[in-house]
C-alpha positions as CSV (number, residue, x, y, z in Angstrom):
1,X,-23.9,-23.0,5.5
2,X,-21.8,-22.8,2.3
3,X,-22.8,-24.9,-0.6
4,X,-19.8,-26.7,-2.0
5,X,-18.5,-25.3,-5.3
6,X,-16.6,-26.9,-8.2
7,X,-14.1,-25.1,-10.4
8,X,-13.4,-26.6,-13.8
9,X,-10.8,-24.0,-14.8
10,X,-7.5,-24.2,-13.0
11,X,-4.7,-21.7,-12.6
12,X,-7.1,-18.7,-12.4
13,X,-7.5,-18.4,-8.6
14,X,-11.3,-18.7,-8.9
15,X,-11.5,-20.5,-5.6
16,X,-10.2,-17.3,-3.9
17,X,-12.7,-15.3,-5.8
18,X,-15.5,-17.5,-4.5
19,X,-14.2,-17.2,-1.0
20,X,-14.3,-13.4,-1.3
21,X,-18.0,-13.6,-2.2
22,X,-18.7,-15.9,0.7
23,X,-16.9,-13.6,3.2
24,X,-18.6,-10.5,1.8
25,X,-22.0,-12.1,2.3
26,X,-21.1,-13.3,5.8
27,X,-20.2,-9.7,6.7
28,X,-23.3,-8.3,5.2
29,X,-25.5,-10.7,7.1
30,X,-23.6,-10.5,10.5
31,X,-22.8,-14.2,10.4
32,X,-20.8,-15.6,13.4
33,X,-19.8,-18.9,12.0
34,X,-19.4,-20.6,8.5
35,X,-19.5,-24.3,7.8
36,X,-19.3,-26.6,4.8
37,X,-19.8,-30.3,4.3
38,X,-17.7,-32.0,1.7
39,X,-16.7,-35.5,0.6
40,X,-13.0,-36.0,0.3
41,X,-13.0,-38.9,-2.1
42,X,-11.5,-37.2,-5.2
43,X,-8.4,-35.1,-5.7
44,X,-10.4,-31.9,-6.5
45,X,-12.4,-32.3,-3.3
46,X,-9.1,-32.6,-1.3
47,X,-7.8,-29.5,-3.0
48,X,-10.9,-27.6,-2.0
49,X,-10.5,-28.8,1.6
50,X,-6.9,-27.6,1.6
51,X,-8.0,-24.1,0.2
52,X,-10.6,-23.8,2.9
53,X,-8.1,-24.8,5.6
54,X,-5.7,-22.2,4.3
55,X,-8.3,-19.5,5.0
56,X,-9.2,-20.5,8.5
57,X,-11.6,-23.4,8.2
58,X,-10.9,-26.3,10.7
59,X,-12.1,-29.9,10.8
60,X,-15.1,-30.1,13.1
61,X,-16.2,-33.7,12.5
62,X,-18.0,-35.9,10.0
63,X,-21.6,-36.4,8.8
64,X,-23.0,-39.7,7.7
65,X,-25.2,-39.5,4.6
66,X,-26.7,-42.0,2.2
67,X,-23.8,-41.3,-0.2
68,X,-21.1,-41.8,2.4
69,X,-19.2,-39.8,5.0
70,X,-18.9,-36.1,4.6
71,X,-16.3,-34.0,6.3
72,X,-17.5,-30.9,8.2
73,X,-15.3,-27.8,8.2
74,X,-16.1,-24.8,10.3
75,X,-14.8,-21.2,10.3
76,X,-15.2,-18.9,13.2
77,X,-16.4,-15.5,11.9
78,X,-16.3,-13.5,15.0
79,X,-14.2,-10.4,15.0
80,X,-10.9,-11.9,16.2
81,X,-7.5,-10.9,14.9
82,X,-4.9,-13.7,14.4
83,X,-1.2,-13.3,13.7
84,X,-1.8,-14.9,10.4
85,X,-4.0,-12.5,8.4
86,X,-5.5,-15.3,6.4
87,X,-7.0,-17.0,9.4
88,X,-8.8,-13.8,10.6
89,X,-9.6,-12.5,7.1
90,X,-11.3,-10.1,6.3
91,X,-11.1,-8.6,9.8
92,X,-8.3,-6.1,10.3
93,X,-7.2,-4.2,13.5
94,X,-7.8,-0.5,13.8
95,X,-4.6,-0.4,15.9
96,X,-2.4,-1.7,13.1
97,X,0.1,0.5,11.3
98,X,-1.4,2.1,8.2
99,X,0.3,3.1,5.0
100,X,-0.8,4.8,1.8
101,X,0.9,3.7,-1.4
102,X,0.6,4.7,-5.1
103,X,-0.4,2.5,-8.0
104,X,-0.4,3.6,-11.6
105,X,-3.7,3.7,-13.6
106,X,-2.5,1.1,-16.1
107,X,-2.1,-1.4,-13.4
108,X,-4.8,-0.3,-10.9
109,X,-7.9,-1.9,-12.2
110,X,-6.0,-4.9,-13.6
111,X,-5.1,-5.7,-10.0
112,X,-8.3,-4.5,-8.4
113,X,-11.2,-5.1,-10.8
114,X,-13.7,-4.4,-8.0
115,X,-12.2,-0.9,-7.7
116,X,-13.1,0.1,-11.2
117,X,-13.8,3.8,-11.8
118,X,-16.9,5.3,-13.3
119,X,-14.9,6.3,-16.5
120,X,-13.6,2.8,-17.1
121,X,-15.4,0.0,-19.0
122,X,-16.1,-3.3,-17.1
123,X,-15.9,-5.0,-20.5
124,X,-12.1,-4.5,-20.4
125,X,-11.7,-6.6,-17.3
126,X,-14.0,-9.7,-17.8
127,X,-11.4,-12.3,-18.8
128,X,-10.1,-14.7,-16.1
129,X,-6.7,-13.6,-15.0
130,X,-5.0,-15.0,-11.8
131,X,-4.1,-11.6,-10.5
132,X,-7.7,-10.3,-10.9
133,X,-9.3,-13.2,-9.0
134,X,-6.8,-13.8,-6.3
135,X,-7.3,-12.5,-2.8
136,X,-3.5,-12.9,-2.2
137,X,-1.8,-10.3,-4.4
138,X,1.7,-8.9,-4.9
139,X,2.9,-5.3,-4.8
140,X,6.4,-4.6,-6.0
141,X,8.2,-1.6,-4.7
142,X,11.5,0.3,-4.3
143,X,10.1,2.4,-1.5
144,X,12.6,3.8,1.0
145,X,10.3,2.8,3.8
146,X,10.3,-1.0,3.9
147,X,9.2,-1.3,7.5
148,X,6.0,-3.2,7.0
149,X,4.8,-6.1,9.1
150,X,2.0,-8.8,8.8
151,X,-1.3,-7.2,9.7
152,X,-0.4,-3.7,8.7
153,X,-3.0,-1.9,6.5
154,X,-2.4,-0.5,3.1
155,X,-4.5,2.1,1.3
156,X,-3.9,2.1,-2.4
157,X,-3.9,5.5,-4.2
158,X,-4.5,5.4,-7.9
159,X,-2.3,8.1,-9.3
160,X,-3.7,10.8,-11.6
161,X,-3.2,14.3,-10.1
162,X,-5.4,16.6,-8.2
163,X,-8.8,15.4,-9.4
164,X,-8.1,12.0,-11.1
165,X,-5.9,10.6,-8.3
166,X,-8.1,8.7,-5.9
167,X,-7.9,6.3,-2.9
168,X,-9.6,3.2,-4.0
169,X,-8.7,0.0,-2.1
170,X,-7.7,-1.4,1.2
171,X,-5.5,-4.4,1.8
172,X,-3.7,-6.1,4.7
173,X,0.0,-7.0,4.6
174,X,0.7,-10.8,4.7
175,X,4.4,-10.7,4.4
176,X,7.4,-8.7,3.1
177,X,10.2,-10.3,1.1
178,X,13.4,-8.3,0.8
179,X,17.0,-9.1,-0.2
180,X,15.8,-11.4,-3.0
181,X,18.9,-13.3,-4.3
182,X,18.2,-13.5,-8.0
183,X,16.1,-12.4,-10.9
184,X,14.8,-15.9,-11.3
185,X,13.6,-16.0,-7.7
186,X,12.0,-12.6,-8.0
187,X,10.0,-13.6,-11.1
188,X,9.0,-16.9,-9.4
189,X,7.7,-15.0,-6.3
190,X,5.7,-12.6,-8.3
191,X,4.2,-14.8,-11.0
192,X,0.4,-15.4,-11.0
193,X,-0.4,-12.7,-8.4
194,X,1.2,-9.7,-10.1
195,X,-0.1,-7.6,-13.0
196,X,3.3,-7.9,-14.7
197,X,4.4,-10.4,-17.4
198,X,7.7,-12.2,-16.9
199,X,9.3,-9.8,-19.4
200,X,8.1,-6.8,-17.4
201,X,9.2,-8.3,-14.1
202,X,12.7,-8.9,-15.6
203,X,12.8,-5.3,-16.7
204,X,11.7,-4.1,-13.3
205,X,14.3,-6.2,-11.6
206,X,17.1,-4.8,-13.7
207,X,15.9,-1.1,-13.7
208,X,18.2,0.0,-10.9
209,X,20.7,-2.8,-10.1
210,X,22.0,-1.1,-6.9
211,X,18.4,-0.7,-5.6
212,X,16.6,-4.0,-6.2
213,X,12.8,-4.2,-5.6
214,X,11.2,-5.9,-2.7
215,X,7.8,-7.7,-2.6
216,X,4.8,-7.1,-0.4
217,X,2.4,-10.0,-0.3
218,X,-1.0,-8.7,0.8
219,X,-4.6,-9.7,1.0
220,X,-7.2,-7.7,-0.9
221,X,-9.9,-6.7,1.6
222,X,-12.2,-4.2,0.1
223,X,-12.8,-1.5,-2.6
224,X,-14.3,1.9,-1.7
225,X,-17.5,2.9,-3.4
226,X,-17.6,5.4,-6.3
227,X,-17.2,8.2,-6.5
228,X,-13.9,7.8,-4.8
229,X,-12.1,10.5,-2.7
230,X,-9.6,12.4,-4.9
231,X,-6.3,14.0,-4.0
232,X,-7.9,17.5,-3.9
233,X,-10.3,16.4,-1.1
234,X,-7.5,14.5,0.7
235,X,-5.6,17.8,0.8
236,X,-8.6,19.8,2.0
237,X,-9.0,17.3,4.9
238,X,-5.2,17.5,5.6
239,X,-5.0,13.7,5.3
240,X,-2.1,13.9,2.9
241,X,-0.5,17.0,1.4
242,X,0.8,15.5,-1.8
243,X,0.6,12.3,-3.8
244,X,2.3,9.4,-2.0
245,X,5.7,8.1,-3.1
246,X,6.4,4.6,-1.8
247,X,4.8,3.4,1.5
248,X,3.9,6.5,3.5
249,X,2.6,6.1,7.1
250,X,-0.8,7.5,8.0
251,X,-1.7,8.5,11.5
252,X,-4.7,6.7,13.0
253,X,-6.8,9.8,13.3
254,X,-6.3,10.6,9.6
255,X,-7.0,7.0,8.7
256,X,-10.4,7.2,10.5
257,X,-11.2,10.4,8.7
258,X,-10.2,8.9,5.3
259,X,-12.4,5.8,5.9
260,X,-15.3,8.0,6.8
261,X,-14.9,10.3,3.8
262,X,-14.5,7.2,1.5
263,X,-17.8,5.8,2.9
264,X,-15.9,2.5,3.5
265,X,-17.7,-0.5,4.9
266,X,-16.1,-0.6,8.3
267,X,-17.7,-3.9,9.5
268,X,-14.3,-5.6,9.0
269,X,-12.5,-3.2,11.3
270,X,-11.9,-4.5,14.8
271,X,-11.3,-2.0,17.6
């Protein structure tokens, strides 16, 4: 059972952050079902219900209490994969296509604060920022390979060379948006879930006018424990031969070895 939670600050995606904590604890305790009881009298309670429904909770019934009627929302937590990655989150399919993609150090921990490295200070990442708290995040790319689909897995590689470059994070593709018609539309699609300011997004949009960027909306699933596997070790294992540029496919056998070497929590992987 989930105790209902109230968020006073708005615009910071804290509800998604709380859901991540809930799902992580459910995984850790091998929970098969989640449920929550909630009144729907006020606007903020209705917003919470909408958030829960967006992440797979369904209306089960009502519960009569001395304070009135509560709605009962239930979320199946068995390892089932849905076409909508949010509905089956955090579970991902081992049979999905896998890609490794680079992210620069200056953006890495801003987007993935849970993937912080040993040589970084947590004090630099304590302020509430929408892109830090959100489970739904945005990656902007000009990769030649744009053939990604909902449910595909992404391994993020923090650039840095032979020893400082590491694989840190796994995500699942929610959607891909290409052929964006305008700068204004591009900025609107990226705002709040991207590490970039509006000015930086504008600069990125206009960097190469004949090769406009596309957007990958993805769900943050998990961060690998430290110390993280570096490029040198990835080469030794023949998982990759060089630092990735754009979205580079990974064979399933190499993905399995990468996850093992990274000591990843594979309880969210569905065979």
